[in-house]
C-alpha positions in Angstrom: 0.0 0.0 0.0 1.3 3.5 -0.9 2.2 5.9 1.9 0.0 8.5 0.3 -2.9 6.1 0.4 -2.4 5.6 4.1 -2.2 9.4 4.6 -5.4 9.9 2.5 -7.2 7.3 4.6 -6.1 9.1 7.7 -7.7 12.3 6.3 -10.9 10.4 5.7 -11.0 8.7 9.1 -10.1 11.9 11.0 -13.0 13.7 9.3 -15.5 11.0 10.2 -14.1 10.8 13.7 -14.3 14.5 14.4 -17.5 15.1 12.6 -19.3 12.3 14.4 -17.8 13.3 17.7 -19.2 16.7 17.4 -22.6 15.5 16.3 -22.9 12.8 19.0 -21.0 14.5 21.9 -20.5 18.2 20.9 -19.9 19.5 24.4 -17.4 16.7 25.2 -15.6 17.2 21.9 -15.4 21.0 22.4 -12.9 20.7 25.1 -10.4 19.1 22.7 -11.0 21.7 20.1 -9.8 24.6 22.2 -12.5 27.3 21.9 -13.5 28.5 25.4 -17.2 29.2 24.5 -18.2 26.7 21.9 -22.0 27.2 22.0 -23.7 26.9 18.7 -21.0 25.4 16.4 -21.3 21.7 17.1 -23.6 20.8 14.2 -21.8 23.1 11.8 -18.5 21.6 12.7 -19.8 18.0 12.6 -21.5 18.4 9.2 -18.4 20.2 7.8 -16.0 17.4 8.8 -18.3 14.7 7.6 -18.7 16.5 4.2 -15.0 16.8 3.6 -14.4 13.2 4.7 -17.1 11.9 2.3 -15.6 13.9 -0.5 -12.1 12.5 0.1 -13.6 9.0 0.6 -15.4 9.1 -2.8 -12.3 10.2 -4.6 -10.1 7.7 -2.8 -12.5 4.7 -3.5 -12.8 5.8 -7.2 -9.0 6.0 -7.4 -9.1 9.6 -8.5 -5.8 10.4 -6.9 -5.1 13.7 -8.7 -8.5 15.0 -7.9 -8.1 13.7 -4.3 -4.9 15.7 -4.0 -6.7 18.9 -5.1 -9.6 18.3 -2.7 -7.2 17.6 0.2 -5.4 20.8 -0.6 -8.6 22.7 -0.6 -9.6 21.0 2.7 -6.5 22.4 4.3 -8.4 25.6 4.8 -10.4 23.8 7.5 -7.6 23.2 10.1 -6.1 26.6 9.2 -9.5 28.2 9.9 -9.8 26.2 13.1 -6.4 27.4 14.2 -7.4 31.0 13.6 -10.7 30.5 15.4 -9.0 29.1 18.5 -6.5 32.0 18.6 -9.2 34.6 18.2 -11.9 33.1 20.5 -10.2 32.5 23.8 -7.8 29.7 23.1 -4.0 29.9 23.4 -1.7 30.4 20.4 0.3 27.4 21.6 -2.7 25.1 21.7 -4.0 26.3 18.4 -0.7 25.6 16.7 -0.2 22.3 18.4 -3.6 20.9 17.5 -4.8 22.7 14.5 -1.5 24.0 13.0 -0.1 20.4 13.1 -3.3 19.1 11.4 -2.9 21.7 8.7 0.7 20.7 8.1 -0.3 17.0 7.8 -3.2 17.8 5.4 -0.9 20.1 3.3 1.8 17.4 3.3 -0.7 14.8 2.1 -2.0 17.0 -0.7 1.6 17.8 -1.8 2.5 14.1 -1.9 -0.7 13.2 -3.8 -0.2 16.0 -6.3 3.4 14.9 -6.9 2.5 11.4 -7.8 3.0 10.4 -11.4 0.1 8.8 -13.1 0.7 5.1 -13.8 1.7 4.3 -17.4 -1.3 3.4 -19.6 -0.9 0.1 -21.4 -0.6 0.5 -25.1 -3.3 -1.1 -27.2 -2.5 -4.3 -28.9 -1.8 -3.9 -32.7 -4.8 -4.9 -34.8 -4.4 -7.3 -37.7 
């Protein structure tokens, strides 16, 4: 199994984990997010994380690796936004960078690795005749 496949699966699994955690136990999950007053964002965060995980999962299962790389790159805005939200809503810069900054780096790394992959060579058609 390719390293980037493992990384892409981690992106998918993390999205499902965090999305479901917020939908099923929003208040309990909020403590690990880092925002001091998390009222009102549980459903939004849960749906957002599930949506990006499903998008990545679809592309991964369909073996659309190039498209997956672009989607993962686009999804990097999520942990970057989370990092900024923590820093501007009562959380510490250290916590924001440790949790959300590190997630952003891993997502960006995964996107970069996926986008660097060379497409496998296509078999040449057999000569006719």
